[in-house]
DRENGULO-262002 format. One record per atom (N, C-alpha, C, O, CB): x, y, z. Coordinates in steps of 0.2 Angstrom, whole numbers, padded with zeros to 4 digits, always signed. Atoms other than C-alpha are relative to their C-alpha. Glycine has a CB too. Layout:
<pts>
XYZ ...
</pts>
This chain:
<pts>
+0006-0004-0002 +0195-0119-0130 +0003+0006+0002 +0007+0006+0007 -0004-0004+0005 -0003-0006-0002 +0198-0101-0128 -0002+0002+0007 -0007+0000+0010 -0002+0006-0005 +0001-0002-0007 +0199-0093-0111 -0005+0006+0000 -0006+0010-0005 +0006+0002+0004 +0005-0006-0001 +0185-0081-0105 +0004+0006+0002 +0007+0006+0007 -0006-0002+0005 -0003-0007-0001 +0191-0063-0105 -0004+0003+0006 -0009+0006+0005 +0001+0004-0006 +0003-0003-0006 +0187-0056-0088 +0003+0007+0002 +0002+0009+0007 +0000-0005+0006 -0003-0007-0002 +0197-0040-0089 -0004+0006+0000 -0003+0010+0004 +0006+0001-0005 +0005-0006+0000 +0182-0029-0092 -0005-0001+0005 -0010+0003+0006 -0003+0001-0007 +0006+0001-0005 +0171-0037-0078 +0000+0005+0005 -0005+0007+0008 +0001-0007+0003 +0000-0005-0006 +0177-0025-0064 -0003+0006-0002 -0007+0009+0002 +0008+0001+0002 +0003-0007+0001 +0173-0009-0073 -0007-0001-0002 -0011+0004-0001 +0004+0003-0006 +0007+0001+0002 +0157-0016-0080 -0005-0001+0007 -0010+0002+0007 -0001-0007-0004 +0004+0001-0006 +0151-0022-0062 +0000+0007+0004 -0005+0009+0007 +0003-0005+0004 +0000-0007-0004 +0157-0005-0054 -0004+0005-0004 -0008+0008+0000 +0007+0002+0000 +0004-0005+0003 +0148+0005-0067 -0007-0002+0001 -0012+0003+0001 +0002+0001-0008 +0007+0002-0001 +0132-0005-0065 -0002+0002+0007 -0008+0004+0008 -0001-0008-0001 +0002-0001-0007 +0132-0003-0046 +0000+0008+0001 -0005+0010+0004 +0006-0002+0005 +0000-0007+0000 +0136+0016-0048 -0007+0002-0003 -0010+0007-0001 +0006+0003-0003 +0006-0002+0004 +0121+0017-0061 -0006-0001+0005 -0010+0003+0005 +0000-0003-0006 +0006+0002-0005 +0109+0008-0049 +0000+0005+0006 -0006+0006+0008 +0001-0007+0002 +0000-0005-0005 +0114+0019-0035 -0003+0007-0002 -0007+0010+0002 +0007+0001+0003 +0002-0007+0003 +0111+0035-0045 -0007-0001-0001 -0011+0004+0001 +0004+0002-0006 +0007+0001+0002 +0094+0028-0051 -0004+0000+0006 -0009+0003+0007 -0001-0006-0004 +0003+0000-0007 +0089+0024-0033 +0000+0006+0003 -0006+0008+0006 +0003-0006+0004 +0000-0007-0003 +0094+0041-0027 -0005+0004-0003 -0008+0008+0000 +0007+0003+0000 +0005-0005+0003 +0084+0050-0040 -0007-0002+0001 -0011+0002+0002 +0001-0001-0008 +0007+0002-0002 +0069+0039-0036 -0002+0002+0007 -0008+0004+0008 -0001-0008-0001 +0001-0002-0007 +0070+0042-0018 -0001+0008+0001 -0005+0010+0005 +0006-0002+0005 +0000-0008-0001 +0073+0061-0020 -0007+0003-0003 -0009+0008-0001 +0005+0003-0004 +0006-0002+0002 +0056+0062-0029 -0006-0001+0004 -0011+0002+0003 -0001-0003-0007 +0005+0001-0005 +0046+0057-0014 -0001+0006+0004 +0003+0010+0005 +0001-0006+0004 +0001-0006-0004 +0037+0070-0005 -0002-0002+0007 -0006-0006+0009 -0007+0003-0003 +0001+0002-0007 +0039+0068+0014 -0003+0006+0003 +0000+0012+0002 +0007-0002+0003 +0003-0006-0004 +0028+0079+0025 +0005+0001+0006 +0007-0003+0010 -0007-0002+0002 -0004-0002-0006 +0038+0089+0038 -0003-0002+0007 +0000-0004+0011 +0002+0007-0001 +0003+0001-0007 +0025+0088+0052 -0007-0003-0002 -0011+0001-0003 +0000+0007+0004 +0006+0003+0001 +0011+0076+0050 -0005+0002+0005 -0004+0002+0011 +0000-0007-0001 +0006-0002-0004 -0006+0082+0057 -0003-0007+0003 -0004-0012-0001 -0005+0004-0003 +0003+0006-0003 -0014+0069+0069 -0007+0000-0002 -0011+0005-0003 +0000+0001+0008 +0007+0001+0003 -0030+0062+0062 -0004-0003+0006 -0002-0007+0010 +0000-0004-0006 +0004+0003-0005 -0045+0058+0072 -0002-0008-0002 -0002-0009-0008 -0007+0004+0001 +0002+0007+0001 -0049+0039+0074 -0007-0002+0000 -0009-0007+0000 +0004-0004+0004 +0007+0001-0001 -0067+0041+0076 -0003-0001-0007 -0002+0003-0012 -0004+0006+0003 +0002+0001+0007 -0076+0033+0061 -0006+0005-0001 -0010+0006+0003 -0003-0007+0000 +0005-0005+0003 -0088+0044+0051 -0006-0005+0000 -0006-0010-0003 +0002+0004-0006 +0006+0004+0001 -0106+0038+0052 -0003+0001-0007 -0005+0007-0008 -0005+0003+0006 +0003+0000+0007 -0112+0034+0035 -0007-0003+0000 -0008-0008+0003 +0004-0004-0005 +0007+0003+0000 -0131+0032+0033 +0000-0006-0005 +0001-0005-0011 -0005+0006-0002 +0001+0006+0004 -0135+0015+0026 -0007-0001-0002 -0011+0002+0002 +0003-0006+0003 +0007+0000+0002 -0151+0011+0017 -0004-0004+0005 -0010-0003+0006 +0000-0004-0007 +0004+0004-0004 -0156-0002+0030 -0001+0004+0007 -0005+0002+0011 +0003-0007+0002 +0001-0005-0006 -0154+0012+0044 -0006+0004-0001 -0010+0006+0004 +0006+0004+0002 +0006-0005+0001 -0167+0023+0036 -0006-0004-0001 -0011-0001+0002 +0002+0004-0007 +0006+0004+0001 -0180+0010+0031 -0002-0004+0006 +0002-0006+0010 +0001-0005-0006 +0003+0004-0006 -0191+0001+0044 +0000-0007-0003 -0002-0009-0008 -0007+0002+0002 +0000+0007+0002 -0188-0017+0043 -0004-0004+0005 -0004-0003+0011 +0007-0003+0000 +0004+0004-0004 -0200-0030+0049 +0004-0006+0004 +0008-0009+0000 -0006-0003-0004 -0004+0005-0004 -0193-0042+0063 -0005-0006+0000 -0011-0006+0003 +0002+0002+0007 +0004+0006+0000 -0200-0060+0060 +0001-0004+0006 +0007-0005+0008 +0001-0003-0006 -0002+0005-0006 -0202-0072+0075 +0002-0006-0003 +0000-0008-0009 -0007-0001+0004 -0002+0007+0002 -0194-0089+0073 -0007-0004+0000 -0011-0003+0004 +0005-0003+0004 +0005+0005+0000 -0206-0103+0069 -0002-0004+0006 -0007-0006+0007 +0001-0005-0006 +0001+0004-0006 -0204-0111+0085 -0004+0003+0006 -0006+0000+0010 +0007-0003+0003 +0003-0004-0005 -0211-0097+0095 -0008+0000-0002 -0009+0001-0008 +0003+0007+0001 +0007+0000+0002 -0230-0097+0096 -0002+0008-0001 +0001+0012+0001 -0005-0002+0006 +0003-0007+0002 -0240-0082+0089 -0004+0003+0006 -0007-0001+0010 -0004+0000-0006 +0004-0003-0005 -0248-0070+0101 -0007+0002-0002 -0011+0005+0002 +0003+0006+0003 
</pts>
């Protein structure tokens, strides 16, 4: 049974790690980082909802007597 030739493994693994490092550096360098972020207000904006505009009838429960 022939022996497995491992003489090229070192250069293969080293070149793979170097390639991954370069690819990751290129990906990270494309991100846009803001230099000074502006503080945003945490107050929620009031959105008008359909049930706020319309008048809704409030029904009494059946257990209460009618007036």
